[in-house]
TIDREN-668110 format. One record per residue: residue number from 1; residue in one letter; x, y, z of N, C-alpha, C in turn. Coordinates in steps of 0.001 Angstrom, whole numbers, plus 500000, padded with zeros to 6 digits. Atoms other than C-alpha are relative to their C-alpha. Last residue first. Layout:
REM TIDREN-668110
> NUM; A; X; Y; Z; X; Y; Z; X; Y; Z;
...
***
This chain:
REM TIDREN-668110
> 180; L; 499299; 498700; 500050; 525042; 517294; 507199; 501359; 499961; 500647;
> 179; A; 499136; 499950; 501195; 523967; 513674; 506570; 500782; 501301; 499916;
> 178; R; 498811; 500811; 499737; 522625; 513339; 510119; 501002; 500095; 498845;
> 177; A; 499169; 499262; 499055; 520242; 516231; 509463; 501286; 499231; 500314;
> 176; A; 499375; 498887; 500734; 518883; 514513; 506338; 500931; 500790; 500922;
> 175; L; 498958; 500543; 500889; 518274; 511313; 508299; 500725; 501098; 499229;
> 174; I; 498911; 500487; 499142; 516438; 513178; 511063; 501145; 499469; 499135;
> 173; R; 499285; 498832; 499493; 514352; 515074; 508503; 501187; 499593; 500887;
> 172; L; 499203; 499467; 501108; 513416; 511828; 506752; 500825; 501202; 500449;
> 171; A; 498873; 500920; 500186; 512305; 510315; 510063; 500904; 500476; 498871;
> 170; D; 499097; 499793; 498871; 510149; 513397; 510747; 501233; 499094; 499872;
> 169; E; 499277; 498751; 500266; 508601; 513182; 507278; 501015; 500269; 501110;
> 168; L; 499081; 500231; 501113; 507720; 509534; 507862; 500822; 501247; 499688;
> 167; E; 498941; 500910; 499552; 506237; 510208; 511321; 501024; 499777; 498890;
> 166; H; 499132; 499303; 499050; 504283; 513259; 510120; 501171; 499111; 500424;
> 165; W; 499191; 499052; 500780; 502886; 511386; 507115; 501009; 500708; 500909;
> 164; A; 499016; 500784; 500759; 501759; 508521; 509362; 500914; 500921; 499199;
> 163; T; 499009; 500515; 499060; 500070; 510932; 511793; 501096; 499239; 499261;
> 162; Q; 499191; 498863; 499558; 498323; 512800; 508984; 501090; 499547; 500973;
> 161; A; 499081; 499547; 501039; 497151; 509581; 507356; 500913; 501127; 500479;
> 160; M; 498676; 499929; 499380; 495618; 508069; 510488; 501054; 500547; 499039;
> 159; S; 500098; 499235; 498753; 491951; 508607; 509582; 501350; 500173; 500692;
> 158; R; 500153; 498574; 500309; 492696; 507499; 506026; 499989; 500843; 501275;
> 157; F; 501389; 499560; 499916; 493875; 504142; 507279; 499940; 501507; 499795;
> 156; V; 500476; 499891; 498620; 497418; 503558; 506116; 498527; 500401; 499971;
> 155; M; 501442; 499766; 499871; 498945; 502414; 502828; 499638; 499990; 501481;
> 154; V; 500461; 500072; 498619; 502664; 502791; 502117; 498507; 500291; 500002;
> 153; E; 501319; 499399; 499890; 503996; 502095; 498631; 499536; 499720; 501423;
> 152; F; 501089; 500654; 499281; 507712; 501491; 498672; 498694; 500743; 499763;
> 151; A; 501318; 499381; 500181; 510803; 502272; 496626; 498906; 499161; 500664;
> 150; D; 500069; 498905; 499032; 514538; 501701; 497134; 498652; 500708; 499925;
> 149; A; 498928; 500235; 499028; 514887; 498305; 495413; 499988; 501046; 501114;
> 148; G; 498680; 499895; 500613; 511504; 498823; 493772; 501053; 499790; 501079;
> 147; T; 500200; 499829; 501441; 507766; 498436; 494442; 501312; 500128; 499232;
> 146; R; 498719; 499585; 500585; 508015; 497085; 497989; 499834; 500000; 498487;
> 145; M; 499654; 500737; 501213; 504512; 497062; 499424; 501324; 500520; 499466;
> 144; L; 498760; 499520; 500585; 503599; 498074; 502962; 500372; 499108; 498828;
> 143; C; 499653; 500965; 501043; 500101; 497790; 504375; 501226; 500599; 499326;
> 142; L; 499708; 499684; 501385; 499817; 499777; 507565; 500113; 498754; 499146;
> 141; P; 500018; 501197; 500854; 498486; 499924; 511115; 500274; 500381; 498548;
> 140; V; 500980; 499923; 501077; 499567; 503157; 512872; 500044; 498712; 499179;
> 139; H; 501234; 500585; 499485; 501332; 502814; 516247; 498884; 499988; 498952;
> 138; Y; 500107; 499548; 498617; 504906; 503275; 514981; 498731; 499388; 500577;
> 137; L; 499064; 498889; 500087; 504263; 502364; 511369; 499845; 500736; 501323;
> 136; Q; 500384; 498713; 499435; 502604; 499018; 511776; 501112; 500991; 499785;
> 135; S; 499213; 499729; 498802; 502652; 495691; 510006; 499451; 501266; 500634;
> 134; R; 500783; 499208; 499049; 500921; 494066; 507076; 500861; 500161; 501230;
> 133; I; 500158; 500425; 498607; 503235; 492923; 504314; 498995; 500887; 500727;
> 132; S; 501114; 499240; 499424; 503535; 492990; 500533; 499765; 499475; 501406;
> 131; A; 500491; 500426; 498687; 506692; 491853; 498732; 498890; 500932; 500465;
> 130; G; 501201; 500824; 500157; 507078; 492469; 495003; 499444; 499478; 501309;
> 129; V; 500966; 499304; 500851; 510655; 493747; 495257; 498832; 499043; 499738;
> 128; P; 499629; 499704; 501384; 512321; 491729; 497997; 498931; 500818; 499273;
> 127; M; 501240; 499466; 500566; 511691; 491975; 501757; 500301; 500417; 498559;
> 126; S; 501125; 500496; 499199; 514313; 489827; 503466; 498651; 500442; 499469;
> 125; S; 499908; 501455; 499922; 517183; 490179; 500964; 498835; 499388; 500776;
> 124; L; 500439; 500568; 501272; 516126; 493744; 500147; 500024; 498481; 500023;
> 123; R; 498913; 500190; 500952; 516531; 494716; 503795; 499458; 499286; 498756;
> 122; L; 500300; 499391; 501294; 513250; 495761; 505385; 501143; 499865; 498994;
> 121; D; 498728; 499996; 500726; 513409; 493480; 508441; 499719; 500466; 498577;
> 120; V; 499858; 501106; 500946; 510179; 494486; 510173; 501379; 500113; 499360;
> 119; P; 499232; 501056; 499345; 509332; 496699; 513164; 500136; 498733; 499144;
> 118; V; 500614; 501260; 500433; 508299; 499747; 511085; 500835; 498845; 500540;
> 117; Y; 501298; 500267; 499375; 509052; 503035; 512886; 499362; 498671; 499636;
> 116; H; 500210; 499248; 498757; 512634; 504176; 512281; 498745; 499537; 500726;
> 115; A; 499434; 500753; 498877; 513164; 501368; 509755; 499862; 500735; 501329;
> 114; L; 501008; 500934; 499492; 510809; 503164; 507358; 500502; 499262; 501240;
> 113; T; 501145; 499198; 499530; 513239; 506038; 506946; 498946; 499095; 500615;
> 112; E; 499624; 499461; 498686; 516234; 503675; 506742; 498877; 500853; 500593;
> 111; V; 499961; 501109; 499032; 514571; 501736; 503926; 500298; 500524; 501397;
> 110; A; 501343; 500530; 499764; 513632; 504901; 502026; 499990; 498901; 501061;
> 109; A; 500259; 500055; 498551; 517019; 506624; 502450; 498634; 499395; 500326;
> 108; P; 498978; 500763; 499276; 518314; 505910; 498923; 499767; 499888; 501506;
> 107; G; 498691; 499374; 499971; 515083; 507028; 497276; 500948; 499216; 500879;
> 106; A; 498964; 500536; 500895; 511399; 506313; 497131; 501281; 500800; 500099;
> 105; L; 498749; 499615; 499369; 508423; 506645; 499462; 501117; 499369; 499177;
> 104; A; 498827; 500615; 500622; 505038; 506569; 497783; 501220; 500562; 500707;
> 103; F; 498811; 499184; 500174; 502027; 507315; 499966; 501036; 499190; 499226;
> 102; R; 498855; 500664; 500618; 498513; 505911; 499942; 501135; 501000; 499805;
> 101; A; 499115; 498989; 500585; 495634; 506864; 502205; 501213; 499256; 499489;
> 100; W; 498546; 500060; 499932; 492935; 504278; 502830; 500659; 501228; 499404;
> 99; A; 499545; 500301; 498643; 489247; 504126; 503690; 501500; 500114; 500171;
> 98; D; 499989; 498783; 499193; 487870; 505868; 500598; 500561; 499797; 501404;
> 97; S; 499325; 498861; 500627; 488789; 503073; 498207; 500110; 501232; 500886;
> 96; Q; 499215; 499382; 498931; 487888; 500115; 500423; 500600; 501339; 499576;
> 95; D; 499313; 498797; 500475; 485133; 498633; 498251; 500665; 500682; 501192;
> 94; T; 500364; 498761; 499331; 484329; 495192; 499662; 500802; 501160; 499433;
> 93; V; 499385; 498878; 500703; 484247; 491790; 497973; 499499; 501288; 500640;
> 92; A; 500560; 498778; 499433; 483562; 488549; 499850; 500778; 501152; 499373;
> 91; A; 499228; 499210; 499041; 484559; 485757; 497537; 499166; 501132; 500571;
> 90; A; 498723; 500630; 499665; 483376; 482964; 495233; 500772; 500744; 501090;
> 89; D; 500077; 500384; 498585; 479694; 483985; 495120; 501284; 499311; 500456;
> 88; G; 501182; 500782; 499651; 480034; 485914; 491895; 499943; 499730; 501484;
> 87; L; 499553; 501202; 499306; 483594; 487130; 491456; 498831; 499134; 500443;
> 86; D; 501104; 500677; 499316; 482668; 489731; 488844; 500508; 498696; 500605;
> 85; P; 500862; 500800; 500874; 485877; 491555; 487987; 498906; 499326; 500822;
> 84; C; 499954; 501422; 499697; 487095; 494186; 490437; 499118; 499246; 499004;
> 83; D; 501262; 500558; 499517; 487576; 497625; 488949; 500161; 498505; 500209;
> 82; T; 500905; 500490; 501036; 491181; 498697; 488634; 498699; 499536; 500636;
> 81; G; 499813; 499333; 501279; 493904; 500533; 490524; 499137; 499514; 498867;
> 80; I; 499773; 498558; 500025; 494291; 498287; 493550; 500135; 500489; 498567;
> 79; L; 499875; 499751; 501430; 492958; 494810; 494288; 500020; 501515; 499844;
> 78; F; 500566; 498763; 500533; 493570; 494322; 497983; 500305; 500061; 498505;
> 77; A; 499098; 499186; 500827; 494105; 490779; 499251; 499266; 501265; 499592;
> 76; Q; 500481; 498669; 500363; 492607; 488523; 501906; 501063; 500711; 499168;
> 75; D; 501139; 500107; 500920; 492871; 484810; 502721; 499390; 501361; 499671;
> 74; R; 500413; 501365; 500319; 495203; 485487; 505654; 498721; 500012; 499163;
> 73; G; 500318; 500812; 498837; 496262; 489096; 505446; 499545; 498628; 499561;
> 72; T; 500191; 499120; 498844; 496913; 491977; 503075; 499636; 499238; 501268;
> 71; W; 500404; 500771; 498827; 498311; 490241; 499985; 499883; 500958; 501179;
> 70; A; 499026; 500138; 498920; 498557; 492758; 497160; 499393; 499215; 501155;
> 69; I; 500683; 500722; 498936; 496803; 492853; 493793; 501043; 499663; 501051;
> 68; R; 499150; 500731; 499067; 497942; 495528; 491381; 499097; 499239; 500954;
> 67; A; 500677; 500781; 498965; 496393; 497130; 488324; 501016; 499245; 500852;
> 66; D; 500216; 499144; 498827; 498113; 499891; 486355; 499356; 499255; 501165;
> 65; G; 500351; 498629; 500387; 499531; 497434; 483819; 499893; 500857; 501247;
> 64; H; 500256; 500144; 501435; 499528; 493988; 485420; 499507; 501363; 499522;
> 63; S; 500489; 498851; 500770; 500954; 493847; 488908; 499761; 499589; 498561;
> 62; A; 499791; 500151; 501438; 501474; 491131; 491512; 499393; 501209; 499312;
> 61; M; 500929; 499235; 500823; 501863; 491209; 495266; 500339; 499730; 498543;
> 60; R; 499618; 499707; 501381; 503469; 488967; 497876; 498951; 500894; 499349;
> 59; N; 498907; 499028; 500023; 503447; 488469; 501651; 500494; 500335; 498600;
> 58; P; 499750; 499172; 498818; 501203; 485399; 501420; 501265; 500850; 499847;
> 57; A; 499513; 500819; 498891; 500687; 484230; 497827; 500204; 500912; 501210;
> 56; P; 498581; 500063; 499628; 498696; 486540; 495596; 500284; 499012; 501132;
> 55; F; 499961; 499714; 498571; 495284; 485822; 494017; 501435; 499814; 500488;
> 54; G; 500463; 501142; 499224; 495779; 485968; 490271; 500081; 500367; 501464;
> 53; L; 499501; 500187; 498634; 496208; 488792; 487789; 499508; 498685; 500576;
> 52; G; 498572; 500268; 499999; 495893; 489504; 484060; 500618; 499783; 501362;
> 51; I; 499317; 498695; 499972; 492475; 491166; 484158; 501512; 499825; 500152;
> 50; K; 500582; 499171; 501066; 490580; 488033; 483046; 500634; 501394; 499961;
> 49; A; 499196; 500229; 501205; 492953; 486017; 485260; 499482; 500840; 498828;
> 48; L; 498920; 499009; 500023; 491182; 487590; 488247; 500880; 499855; 498764;
> 47; A; 500597; 498680; 500238; 488031; 485588; 487500; 501080; 501078; 499899;
> 46; R; 500526; 499966; 501374; 489934; 482313; 487128; 499414; 501373; 499673;
> 45; D; 498872; 499917; 500925; 491932; 483008; 490313; 499531; 500073; 498548;
> 44; V; 499505; 498623; 499919; 488740; 483690; 492261; 501157; 500187; 499025;
> 43; D; 500994; 499171; 500686; 487257; 480386; 491088; 500428; 501465; 499982;
> 42; A; 499821; 500226; 501444; 490462; 478561; 492065; 499009; 500840; 499200;
> 41; G; 498830; 499284; 500499; 490325; 480136; 495535; 500197; 499845; 498501;
> 40; R; 500362; 499304; 501232; 486781; 478904; 496198; 501161; 500781; 499384;
> 39; G; 500085; 500904; 501132; 487486; 476222; 498814; 499710; 500659; 498662;
> 38; L; 499311; 501270; 499843; 486724; 478470; 501759; 499761; 499100; 498782;
> 37; Y; 500647; 500914; 499071; 485409; 481819; 500545; 500745; 498674; 499981;
> 36; P; 500639; 501210; 500537; 487858; 484116; 498830; 499348; 499169; 501103;
> 35; A; 499786; 501070; 499028; 488486; 487501; 500485; 499280; 498751; 499513;
> 34; V; 500473; 501275; 500548; 488907; 490361; 497994; 500369; 498913; 501011;
> 33; S; 499595; 501144; 499199; 489192; 493905; 499351; 499369; 498748; 499402;
> 32; T; 501049; 500969; 499688; 488779; 496463; 496593; 500592; 498865; 500813;
> 31; I; 499439; 501040; 499134; 490847; 499625; 496203; 498858; 499084; 500408;
> 30; Q; 500986; 500992; 499580; 490066; 502009; 493324; 500731; 498948; 500833;
> 29; A; 500106; 501196; 500827; 492784; 504638; 493221; 498889; 499123; 500551;
> 28; W; 501080; 500922; 499665; 493157; 508197; 494484; 500036; 498811; 499052;
> 27; D; 501348; 499698; 500466; 496489; 509818; 493709; 499016; 498922; 500436;
> 26; M; 500381; 500553; 501296; 499558; 509115; 495808; 498562; 500383; 499659;
> 25; Q; 501338; 500574; 499900; 500813; 511354; 498590; 499589; 499527; 498604;
> 24; V; 501069; 499331; 500730; 504524; 511886; 498104; 498680; 499271; 500238;
> 23; L; 501263; 500477; 499436; 507635; 511123; 500149; 498902; 500790; 499314;
> 22; T; 501244; 499244; 500161; 510864; 511600; 498226; 498823; 499256; 500606;
> 21; T; 501151; 500909; 499956; 514359; 510459; 499166; 498726; 500831; 500005;
> 20; G; 500131; 500630; 501309; 517611; 512233; 498298; 498806; 499081; 499868;
> 19; A; 499025; 501093; 500061; 518233; 512928; 501987; 499874; 499224; 498689;
> 18; L; 498892; 499807; 499067; 515084; 515039; 501930; 500912; 498785; 499911;
> 17; T; 498776; 500674; 500429; 512322; 515390; 499355; 501119; 500415; 500931;
> 16; V; 498828; 499642; 499210; 508822; 516168; 500629; 501179; 499203; 499458;
> 15; P; 499003; 501047; 499769; 505819; 516146; 498316; 501173; 500548; 500802;
> 14; K; 498899; 500040; 500964; 503301; 518954; 498796; 500935; 498833; 500310;
> 13; I; 498681; 499936; 499366; 500062; 518399; 500664; 501091; 499828; 498938;
> 12; Y; 499018; 499808; 501064; 496955; 519083; 498611; 501396; 500169; 500582;
> 11; G; 500222; 498819; 500816; 494391; 517657; 500975; 501035; 500076; 498903;
> 10; L; 499232; 498891; 499424; 495894; 515100; 503298; 499818; 501276; 499203;
> 9; P; 499912; 500093; 498533; 493309; 512357; 502711; 500749; 501149; 500653;
> 8; A; 498956; 500945; 499624; 492665; 513583; 499146; 500113; 499967; 501523;
> 7; T; 498667; 499422; 499823; 489380; 515404; 498705; 500983; 498876; 500337;
> 6; A; 498955; 500965; 499675; 485962; 514444; 497374; 501335; 500720; 500121;
> 5; I; 498886; 499919; 500938; 483447; 517296; 497479; 501076; 499021; 500455;
> 4; L; 498748; 500569; 499522; 480065; 516859; 499107; 501057; 500051; 498907;
> 3; N; 499221; 500371; 501169; 477205; 519230; 498211; 501371; 499520; 500474;
> 2; V; 498565; 499777; 499869; 474806; 519280; 501150; 500704; 499520; 498736;
> 1; M; 499203; 501186; 499947; 471122; 519426; 500238; 501476; 500381; 500030;
***
């Protein structure tokens, strides 16, 4: 029998710090897609309240301790960092943990780094702390969450992690070279 070993999407890639901004692969976390059935949003909210969360408004996220729930599309959110409470027949629930790669990008050049490839207004006034959007990073679909004024969590499909990392690192290198 084959002995499978879990690995991070990019293996043990080292963090990159350029232009005062750090790109790092985040540790594995439980990720559960929650999609309430029509008319069952209140039931989902009651179940999520048991872990200190509620279903997020469009383009928003909420945190409680290490747990986060982020809007990821119409009537869909990702519950990240905790087990999903029992939602019974109120929602479609799918484990997404192994399907996504997560990166943290933080520092004074984070917005400018993302602006190279993400076609969204990333200014703090347009995308405040606590915002969660679906967009693309060049040609890679992504979930983007603003966790601080100069900090983001980037989620991409695991199969596209290397491409996304390359694009972000390349943008950081360009910004660092301009600063010289």
